[in-house]
C-alpha positions, 0 to 999 in steps of 0.5 A: 207927218212932222209934229205940228207947230203949237203954242205950247210946243216947248212941252213937246218931247219926241224920242224919234231918232228918224221919221217913220220909215225914213231910215238914213242912208248910213243906217241902210249901208250899215245894215247891208254891210252886216248882211254881207258879212253874214253871207261871207261867213257862210250864212244861208238865211237870216233869223228874227234874232239876226235881224234884231242884232243887225238893226240894233248895231246899225242904229246904235241900240240894244237888242233885248234878250227877252222882249219888253212886251213886244219891244225887241230893240230900243234906243233911248225911249224909242223901241221897235218890234223886229220882224223878217219874212221871206218872199220869192219876189220882194220887189213885187210883194204887196203884203206880208204876214207877220208872226206876232207871238203866242196869244192864248185865250185859255191861259189869259181868260180861261177859254178852253174851247176856242171854237165855242164862241169864235167872236169871244175868242177873237176879242180875247186874242186882240186883248192879249195883243193890246196888253203886250203893247201896253207893256211896251208903251210903259217903258218906251214911246214911240214903239214901231214894228220894223219889217225886213222882207228878204228874198231866198238868196239874201240879195234883195230886201224891202224894209218898212215900218209901222206904228204899233197899233192897239186894236179896237176889238169891236172893229173886227168880226171873226170867222173860222176857215177850213183849217180851224183857224180864226180869221179876223176881218175889219168890219168896215173895209172887209180886209183880212187883218189877223189869223189865229191858230188854236194849235199853238195859239200863234197870232199873225197880223196881215200887213200891207207893204207901203209904196214908199218902203225902202228897197236895196240890194247887196252883192254876194261876197265869196264865202270864207273857208274855215282854214283861212278863217282860222289862219286869220285869227291866229288859231293854233291847237293850244286853244283847245283844252280836252278835259 
């Protein structure tokens, strides 16, 4: 929603360069162009770092070498946590799992046996996540998660955004599945929201794709061969120095 009209609106400051999920068409075009370029150079997949580079270039932002909390890209005081996931049919996909980094209750809270009290472990996992959000918000506002769902041949994409949330630990109950992973379930709705894996301490957020997510396709270009690429840049053997 847009900011409401207020009597003290002169004090209202917003750092948003566009409304949530409403990426301008020129930004989508730049994103598509960068993806086509990667395909042209022979790339067969896009990593999370690739996606952050592509998005940062499209919005004129900075891709951090190390995240600030959970912030990967920023423009001024606005920041994004960048995620990309793969799906066989992106236009019919309804939800995705976003790998959201390591959350170690052992390192952060000294919980050596995560299975001894799974409720306590789950609360610790969410507390670690919330603290990473706090770090990001110390530097930036707003902070969003930006998700690119890609198909296997990198021709179809769904793009959506959400505001980064701090989670109330009391709103969730935790169970253990047959693989020994902890599953966080929202008490009121019954929806599965999180998975935490003791092995590796990987924290995953289950996210629903909104109906107004941006969908786009790109045309796959021919792959430039190495000999032609070297010719185009004027390469010769003097560029190589054997030490």
